[in-house]
C-alpha positions, 0 to 999 in steps of 0.5 A, spaced: 461 515 535 468 511 534 473 514 530 476 510 524 484 510 523 485 508 516 493 507 514 497 506 507 501 501 508 508 501 503 512 508 505 506 509 511 506 503 516 513 500 513 518 502 509 517 497 503 521 501 497 527 496 497 522 490 498 518 492 492 523 495 488 527 488 489 521 483 487 520 487 481 527 487 479 527 480 480 520 479 476 522 484 470 529 481 470 526 474 468 523 477 462 529 481 460 527 488 462 532 492 467 529 496 474 534 500 478 532 502 485 532 509 483 527 508 478 522 504 482 523 510 488 522 516 483 517 513 478 513 507 481 513 507 489 506 508 491 503 507 484 498 501 482 502 496 477 498 497 472 500 505 471 508 503 471 509 496 469 507 498 461 513 503 461 518 498 464 516 493 459 517 497 453 511 501 453 506 496 449 506 490 453 500 485 453 495 485 458 498 478 460 505 480 459 504 485 465 499 481 469 505 475 469 510 480 471 506 482 477 504 475 479 511 473 479 513 480 483 508 477 488 511 470 488 518 474 490 515 479 495 516 474 501 524 473 499 525 480 500 521 482 506 528 482 510 529 489 507 522 492 510 522 497 516 517 498 521 514 505 522 515 503 530 512 510 532 506 509 527 504 502 530 506 505 537 500 510 536 496 505 532 496 500 538 494 506 543 488 508 539 486 501 538 481 500 543 477 506 542 478 506 534 476 503 528 483 501 525 483 499 517 489 498 513 488 501 505 493 499 500 494 499 492 498 493 494 496 486 493 492 481 499 498 477 498 503 482 500 500 486 505 498 479 509 505 477 508 508 483 511 503 484 517 504 477 518 512 477 518 511 483 523 505 480 527 501 485 527 495 483 522 490 482 528 491 490 529 486 491 523 479 490 523 479 491 515 484 490 510 482 493 503 487 491 497 487 492 490 482 486 489 477 489 493 476 495 489 474 497 482 478 504 482 485 504 486 488 510 489 488 516 486 481 514 486 478 515 494 474 508 493 478 504 498 478 509 504 470 510 503 469 502 503 473 502 510 468 508 512 462 504 509 464 498 513 465 501 520 459 506 519 464 511 520 463 519 516 469 523 513 468 527 519 470 522 524 476 518 519 483 520 520 488 517 514 495 517 514 498 517 507 505 518 504 505 518 497 502 523 492 497 518 490 495 516 496 494 523 499 490 525 493 485 519 495 485 521 502 483 528 501 478 526 496 475 522 501 473 528 505 477 525 511 482 529 515 489 527 512 496 526 515 502 526 511 506 521 514 513 520 511 517 517 516 523 514 512 
């Protein structure tokens, strides 16, 4: 049986804290709300936007306002990709395992932004499956994304290895029943 290697994107495959912080900072500034790199790194990184944007937008913004900021962030993301750094060591490992393992990317990020960064670094084709926020009902810390990857490839948790970096992602990975590696490389 082939193993499944599932990896998170932000903070695991790429250091994208500055990319996400800058694109959210620009989107929030258009609405009159400030955001610092420090605040983003400490309170937002690795979390789903619906969990952190309301606090940044005064605590009780409308659903439409939150979605407007998030859509604007996604539009600005590609302009900020120059700040991204690739985890060369993890990519070397994945490339060596690709001939004998299934590879999946599981992220709370949007499909648009995930494919933009993968395309920029020329590595989208490495993954047989990409699971994004649009593909799940429950985002991390729920294990749904990782379980979808297991189901897609017909691989059980005992034959799955997950690389994650954030507390939210690690909670999801552990709850999936797979073997988990904490991968804080940046």
